[in-house]
C-alpha positions as semicolon CSV with decimal commas, in nm:
position;residue;x (nm);y (nm);z (nm)
1;M;-1,522;-4,399;1,040
2;K;-1,472;-4,628;1,326
3;I;-1,166;-4,523;1,520
4;Q;-1,149;-4,622;1,882
5;N;-0,923;-4,713;2,180
6;S;-0,719;-4,420;2,310
7;G;-0,939;-4,244;2,059
8;V;-0,724;-4,329;1,763
9;G;-0,743;-4,658;1,570
10;R;-1,055;-4,735;1,372
11;R;-1,247;-5,040;1,486
12;R;-1,187;-5,205;1,155
13;Y;-0,824;-5,106;1,153
14;L;-0,779;-5,253;1,500
15;Q;-0,937;-5,572;1,372
16;G;-0,677;-5,586;1,095
17;A;-0,902;-5,470;0,816
18;G;-0,641;-5,246;0,657
19;A;-0,711;-4,933;0,456
20;V;-1,038;-4,768;0,539
21;T;-1,277;-4,567;0,330
22;T;-1,660;-4,530;0,323
23;L;-1,960;-4,390;0,139
24;A;-2,233;-4,122;0,163
25;L;-2,465;-3,906;-0,046
26;F;-2,769;-3,676;-0,047
27;G;-3,069;-3,513;-0,199
28;N;-3,441;-3,559;-0,257
29;T;-3,602;-3,505;-0,594
30;V;-3,529;-3,154;-0,720
31;E;-3,880;-3,033;-0,650
32;A;-3,893;-3,187;-0,303
33;R;-3,543;-3,068;-0,217
34;E;-3,624;-2,709;-0,311
35;G;-3,918;-2,726;-0,072
36;H;-3,697;-2,867;0,203
37;E;-3,434;-2,600;0,153
38;D;-3,690;-2,322;0,165
39;H;-3,810;-2,466;0,497
40;H;-3,449;-2,508;0,610
41;R;-3,381;-2,139;0,547
42;H;-3,684;-2,052;0,756
43;R;-3,580;-2,281;1,039
44;H;-3,212;-2,196;1,043
45;G;-3,220;-1,842;0,914
46;R;-2,922;-1,759;0,691
47;R;-2,770;-2,077;0,547
48;S;-2,394;-2,128;0,562
49;D;-2,218;-2,154;0,229
50;K;-2,002;-2,446;0,346
51;R;-2,052;-2,724;0,597
52;V;-1,809;-2,796;0,876
53;V;-1,892;-3,149;0,990
54;A;-1,718;-3,301;1,292
55;Y;-1,751;-3,652;1,434
56;Y;-1,762;-3,706;1,809
57;P;-1,716;-4,067;1,930
58;S;-1,887;-4,191;2,243
59;W;-1,546;-4,305;2,375
60;A;-1,392;-3,955;2,359
61;G;-1,313;-3,972;2,730
62;D;-1,175;-3,651;2,879
63;Y;-1,283;-3,458;2,569
64;T;-1,645;-3,410;2,671
65;P;-1,947;-3,281;2,478
66;R;-1,890;-2,950;2,660
67;D;-1,543;-2,922;2,502
68;V;-1,679;-2,914;2,146
69;P;-1,640;-2,570;1,979
70;Y;-1,995;-2,551;1,848
71;D;-1,936;-2,201;1,713
72;K;-1,690;-2,357;1,464
73;L;-1,930;-2,628;1,336
74;T;-2,237;-2,654;1,122
75;H;-2,284;-3,027;1,199
76;L;-2,193;-3,246;1,498
77;N;-2,209;-3,620;1,419
78;Y;-2,238;-3,848;1,722
79;A;-2,069;-4,187;1,666
80;F;-2,200;-4,448;1,688
81;L;-2,535;-4,618;1,699
82;E;-2,545;-4,962;1,537
83;T;-2,798;-5,197;1,386
84;E;-2,894;-5,555;1,452
85;A;-2,951;-5,800;1,167
86;N;-3,329;-5,757;1,200
87;G;-3,290;-5,384;1,135
88;E;-3,333;-5,255;1,490
89;V;-3,103;-4,961;1,560
90;K;-2,933;-4,988;1,899
91;L;-2,794;-4,707;2,111
92;A;-2,442;-4,829;2,161
93;V;-2,169;-5,066;2,066
94;T;-2,042;-5,285;2,351
95;G;-1,786;-5,090;2,549
96;D;-1,907;-4,745;2,446
97;Y;-2,064;-4,499;2,687
98;A;-2,403;-4,426;2,533
99;P;-2,663;-4,340;2,645
100;E;-2,484;-4,126;2,904
101;V;-2,304;-3,923;2,638
102;L;-2,619;-3,891;2,429
103;E;-2,805;-3,758;2,732
104;Q;-2,541;-3,485;2,759
105;F;-2,582;-3,402;2,393
106;E;-2,961;-3,391;2,429
107;E;-2,920;-3,112;2,683
108;I;-2,672;-2,931;2,459
109;T;-2,902;-2,944;2,154
110;H;-3,133;-2,701;2,333
111;E;-2,842;-2,468;2,410
112;Q;-2,688;-2,471;2,060
113;P;-2,958;-2,373;1,810
114;W;-2,699;-2,298;1,541
115;T;-2,558;-2,651;1,517
116;T;-2,717;-2,946;1,337
117;F;-2,683;-3,266;1,545
118;M;-2,665;-3,597;1,356
119;L;-2,677;-3,957;1,482
120;T;-2,431;-4,176;1,294
121;I;-2,540;-4,538;1,253
122;A;-2,249;-4,771;1,180
123;E;-2,211;-5,116;1,030
124;F;-2,019;-5,369;1,239
125;G;-1,990;-5,716;1,093
126;D;-2,257;-5,784;0,831
127;N;-2,564;-5,658;1,016
128;M;-2,626;-5,358;0,793
129;S;-2,636;-5,585;0,489
130;A;-2,893;-5,807;0,660
131;A;-3,096;-5,508;0,778
132;A;-3,116;-5,369;0,426
133;S;-3,212;-5,700;0,265
134;T;-3,588;-5,705;0,336
135;A;-3,870;-5,452;0,335
136;D;-3,964;-5,532;0,697
137;S;-3,610;-5,488;0,831
138;R;-3,566;-5,164;0,635
139;K;-3,884;-5,026;0,788
140;R;-3,768;-5,133;1,135
141;F;-3,431;-4,970;1,076
142;A;-3,588;-4,639;0,976
143;R;-3,850;-4,645;1,252
144;T;-3,604;-4,714;1,535
145;A;-3,353;-4,463;1,395
146;V;-3,619;-4,191;1,396
147;E;-3,723;-4,288;1,749
148;H;-3,369;-4,230;1,875
149;L;-3,342;-3,906;1,680
150;R;-3,657;-3,768;1,838
151;K;-3,573;-3,891;2,187
152;Y;-3,240;-3,708;2,193
153;N;-3,360;-3,401;1,999
154;F;-3,123;-3,458;1,707
155;D;-3,164;-3,318;1,357
156;G;-3,066;-3,598;1,124
157;I;-2,920;-3,940;1,052
158;D;-2,576;-4,021;0,909
159;I;-2,506;-4,371;0,771
160;D;-2,161;-4,531;0,793
161;W;-2,187;-4,861;0,604
162;E;-1,847;-4,992;0,500
163;Y;-1,939;-5,088;0,231
164;P;-2,259;-5,156;0,033
165;D;-2,055;-5,260;-0,269
166;G;-2,184;-5,616;-0,309
167;S;-1,901;-5,775;-0,112
168;V;-2,140;-5,926;0,146
169;R;-2,457;-5,971;-0,059
170;E;-2,458;-5,926;-0,433
171;D;-2,765;-5,705;-0,412
172;D;-2,628;-5,478;-0,136
173;P;-2,604;-5,173;-0,368
174;E;-2,970;-5,204;-0,467
175;N;-3,077;-5,278;-0,110
176;F;-2,880;-4,978;0,011
177;T;-3,082;-4,757;-0,223
178;L;-3,404;-4,905;-0,082
179;L;-3,280;-4,853;0,274
180;L;-3,210;-4,485;0,210
181;E;-3,546;-4,446;0,034
182;E;-3,730;-4,586;0,337
183;L;-3,524;-4,381;0,581
184;R;-3,588;-4,065;0,381
185;R;-3,961;-4,142;0,373
186;Q;-3,988;-4,187;0,749
187;L;-3,766;-3,886;0,820
188;D;-3,993;-3,673;0,603
189;E;-4,305;-3,803;0,777
190;A;-4,152;-3,719;1,115
191;G;-4,039;-3,382;0,982
192;K;-4,391;-3,288;0,878
193;E;-4,517;-3,372;1,226
194;D;-4,229;-3,186;1,394
195;D;-4,224;-2,890;1,152
196;Q;-3,863;-2,930;1,043
197;H;-3,647;-3,099;0,780
198;Y;-3,447;-3,392;0,918
199;E;-3,121;-3,431;0,729
200;L;-2,976;-3,752;0,590
201;S;-2,609;-3,803;0,503
202;M;-2,356;-4,081;0,483
203;A;-1,984;-4,143;0,510
204;A;-1,836;-4,212;0,166
205;A;-1,549;-4,415;0,024
206;P;-1,274;-4,231;-0,167
207;I;-1,181;-4,542;-0,367
208;P;-1,344;-4,607;-0,709
209;S;-1,391;-4,980;-0,643
210;N;-1,618;-4,894;-0,348
211;I;-1,793;-4,609;-0,527
212;D;-1,873;-4,759;-0,867
213;P;-2,120;-5,029;-0,747
214;L;-2,348;-4,764;-0,593
215;E;-2,665;-4,648;-0,765
216;V;-2,545;-4,291;-0,731
217;G;-2,814;-4,130;-0,944
218;K;-3,085;-4,288;-0,728
219;I;-2,940;-4,240;-0,382
220;A;-2,868;-3,878;-0,466
221;E;-3,243;-3,825;-0,442
222;Y;-3,251;-3,922;-0,076
223;L;-2,943;-3,774;0,090
224;D;-2,851;-3,418;0,177
225;F;-2,474;-3,453;0,151
226;I;-2,177;-3,693;0,151
227;N;-1,881;-3,702;0,389
228;V;-1,598;-3,837;0,172
229;M;-1,345;-4,018;0,392
230;N;-1,020;-3,890;0,247
231;Y;-0,772;-4,066;0,472
232;N;-0,600;-4,399;0,532
233;F;-0,465;-4,389;0,178
234;Y;-0,144;-4,536;0,321
235;G;-0,070;-4,699;0,656
236;S;0,057;-5,014;0,824
237;W;-0,061;-5,227;0,530
238;S;0,155;-5,033;0,279
239;S;0,488;-5,144;0,135
240;A;0,666;-4,818;0,220
241;T;0,614;-4,501;0,423
242;N;0,380;-4,254;0,259
243;F;0,117;-3,994;0,343
244;N;-0,206;-4,068;0,527
245;A;-0,407;-3,810;0,333
246;P;-0,212;-3,629;0,057
247;L;-0,401;-3,356;-0,125
248;Y;-0,215;-3,429;-0,449
249;A;0,016;-3,704;-0,570
250;P;0,383;-3,631;-0,490
251;Y;0,588;-3,644;-0,812
252;D;0,881;-3,810;-0,637
253;D;0,665;-4,099;-0,515
254;P;0,804;-4,423;-0,665
255;T;0,444;-4,550;-0,669
256;Y;0,316;-4,244;-0,854
257;W;0,098;-4,469;-1,068
258;Q;-0,122;-4,487;-0,755
259;E;-0,215;-4,123;-0,798
260;L;-0,576;-4,220;-0,726
261;L;-0,476;-4,236;-0,356
262;T;-0,516;-3,863;-0,305
263;V;-0,781;-3,626;-0,176
264;D;-0,797;-3,449;-0,512
265;H;-0,859;-3,769;-0,706
266;A;-1,131;-3,882;-0,465
267;M;-1,317;-3,551;-0,475
268;Q;-1,292;-3,513;-0,851
269;Y;-1,401;-3,875;-0,901
270;W;-1,713;-3,815;-0,695
271;A;-1,773;-3,488;-0,880
272;E;-1,796;-3,683;-1,206
273;K;-2,094;-3,874;-1,068
274;P;-2,451;-3,737;-1,090
275;I;-2,404;-3,538;-0,770
276;A;-2,384;-3,164;-0,718
277;R;-2,041;-3,045;-0,603
278;D;-2,184;-2,851;-0,315
279;K;-2,316;-3,179;-0,173
280;L;-1,964;-3,327;-0,149
281;V;-1,795;-3,273;0,187
282;C;-1,419;-3,334;0,200
283;G;-1,306;-3,544;0,496
284;T;-0,972;-3,494;0,668
285;P;-0,803;-3,687;0,952
286;F;-0,724;-3,550;1,295
287;Y;-0,482;-3,842;1,339
288;G;-0,178;-3,982;1,162
289;F;0,046;-4,288;1,134
290;V;0,376;-4,342;1,310
291;F;0,607;-4,577;1,114
292;E;0,889;-4,754;1,298
293;N;1,238;-4,875;1,196
294;V;1,258;-4,638;0,901
295;G;1,597;-4,558;0,745
296;N;1,716;-4,199;0,707
297;E;1,717;-4,185;0,324
298;N;1,485;-3,911;0,189
299;Q;1,404;-3,805;0,549
300;G;1,219;-4,134;0,592
301;L;0,971;-4,077;0,309
302;F;0,895;-4,369;0,069
303;Q;1,112;-4,604;0,275
304;P;1,061;-4,958;0,410
305;F;0,940;-4,995;0,768
306;D;0,880;-5,267;1,025
307;G;0,559;-5,149;1,190
308;A;0,310;-4,863;1,212
309;D;0,032;-4,744;1,440
310;T;-0,215;-4,459;1,454
311;Q;-0,161;-4,158;1,677
312;S;-0,381;-3,858;1,745
313;Y;-0,287;-3,509;1,632
314;H;-0,245;-3,424;1,999
315;A;0,013;-3,701;2,047
316;I;0,193;-3,609;1,724
317;R;0,224;-3,248;1,837
318;Q;0,405;-3,375;2,142
319;L;0,645;-3,569;1,920
320;K;0,701;-3,258;1,709
321;S;0,815;-3,067;2,017
322;K;1,104;-3,309;2,069
323;P;1,434;-3,188;1,919
324;Q;1,510;-3,518;1,744
325;Y;1,195;-3,489;1,531
326;Q;1,238;-3,270;1,223
327;Y;0,944;-3,112;1,044
328;H;0,913;-3,141;0,664
329;W;0,658;-3,011;0,413
330;H;0,593;-3,174;0,077
331;R;0,538;-2,908;-0,185
332;E;0,338;-3,131;-0,421
333;A;0,138;-3,342;-0,174
334;R;0,064;-3,031;0,040
335;V;0,099;-3,220;0,367
336;P;0,368;-3,237;0,638
337;W;0,566;-3,519;0,792
338;L;0,809;-3,568;1,079
339;Y;1,125;-3,777;1,079
340;S;1,361;-3,875;1,359
341;E;1,689;-4,035;1,258
342;T;1,755;-4,101;1,625
343;D;1,432;-4,298;1,668
344;D;1,413;-4,427;1,307
345;T;1,056;-4,297;1,300
346;F;0,847;-4,144;1,021
347;V;0,520;-3,967;1,103
348;T;0,249;-3,872;0,853
349;Y;-0,030;-3,642;0,970
350;D;-0,226;-3,327;0,896
351;D;-0,156;-2,999;1,070
352;R;-0,307;-2,653;1,071
353;H;-0,131;-2,565;0,746
354;S;-0,250;-2,872;0,554
355;V;-0,612;-2,859;0,672
356;M;-0,628;-2,494;0,567
357;E;-0,487;-2,594;0,225
358;K;-0,761;-2,856;0,193
359;S;-1,025;-2,609;0,307
360;R;-0,914;-2,361;0,042
361;Y;-0,920;-2,644;-0,212
362;V;-1,282;-2,712;-0,114
363;R;-1,367;-2,345;-0,150
364;D;-1,188;-2,304;-0,484
365;N;-1,347;-2,617;-0,632
366;D;-1,700;-2,538;-0,515
367;F;-1,731;-2,841;-0,289
368;G;-1,973;-2,843;0,002
369;G;-1,743;-2,819;0,299
370;M;-1,505;-3,007;0,526
371;M;-1,547;-3,301;0,764
372;C;-1,310;-3,432;1,031
373;W;-1,259;-3,765;1,199
374;E;-1,255;-3,694;1,491
375;L;-1,269;-3,411;1,745
376;S;-1,113;-3,579;2,049
377;H;-0,790;-3,638;1,855
378;D;-0,730;-3,264;1,889
379;P;-0,853;-3,148;2,231
380;S;-0,696;-2,805;2,166
381;N;-0,949;-2,758;1,882
382;T;-0,664;-2,617;1,671
383;L;-0,752;-2,799;1,349
384;I;-1,128;-2,745;1,353
385;S;-1,065;-2,376;1,419
386;A;-0,832;-2,362;1,118
387;I;-1,095;-2,523;0,896
388;H;-1,359;-2,279;1,014
389;A;-1,128;-1,983;0,958
390;A;-1,037;-2,095;0,604
391;L;-1,395;-2,160;0,496
392;G;-1,547;-1,856;0,664
393;C;-1,865;-2,045;0,745
394;S;-2,167;-1,861;0,880
395;R;-2,365;-2,065;1,127
396;R;-2,735;-2,133;1,095
397;R;-2,984;-1,965;1,320
398;G;-3,315;-2,033;1,484
399;R;-3,281;-2,412;1,488
400;R;-3,516;-2,460;1,781
């Protein structure tokens, strides 16, 4: 989920990688997991029915760790740590502000016993593939990840490898399984010593071609939940304006055959895998795309364009306040858009209404919760508050 610069564009997107997705899963064996969950109830008190997972990037700038509404979250994911080819997990990507930000979070972990704090380890280049390729590098990866977790008093590890689908090494899917197995083993060893269950999750692709190579039945034994990255379905790489993260396929879309590019399709596709629905967390974007040089037919929707860029929800709200930008709601897709005939601009994004629709979808379909990328895109905390209100999550207690 690597969005950066002004807090908006994903690293890969800024490097011209195009549409982004990812992968993530959960579990331990049934018997082991039941033991973990019994311990988790003891440590956290009453368990929340749904997760509210929010990513916080180290480059969030003026949106500081103290601005996070912890009472609205079950999980705070710090982004990012990264790995070297030999498997060693490093604190920061060049240009980010760790460890200063992590030191702030370490202090906050003691003040917020109801929130689970996760360290997200990302893949930049091909280092994750190399790290997963040998037993020694997998052990080094797990050991150094756990060292960072303990140092900063965090509660789990989140993996953002885009993607272990065999595109770098043919055996990446199998090596990914082995990496998660080793990480789960060392997390459990540390958990026994520290008298707690350390969680393990990952960011997950919404696209079948990235999902199908995974050994889902095996990795489900090792991870606690998946954050499915349901966004960037359309963007600057597309042939026409369309929605960043539609819940359903719009029937008037001339490319309706691409109905797989929806939140509903992604979640239902994952649900057909050997994974419990309540382990699937539905991701939603706190950013959108602004398309330029768009004609006024159909209020700019499904029209050619000459350029597009990402913008935060905060910036899009400012556009919405301008009189030349008209608000529209798509009844089938269940998402909004803005169009300005004056500026020839089409804007796709999620607002309070659409994230509440997606949250109710999660509730009605027995999925495990909602995730956002990322908090600093909405410094007003409007969207995360809407998600929390729609899901009615109860926070966990007695974490430390």
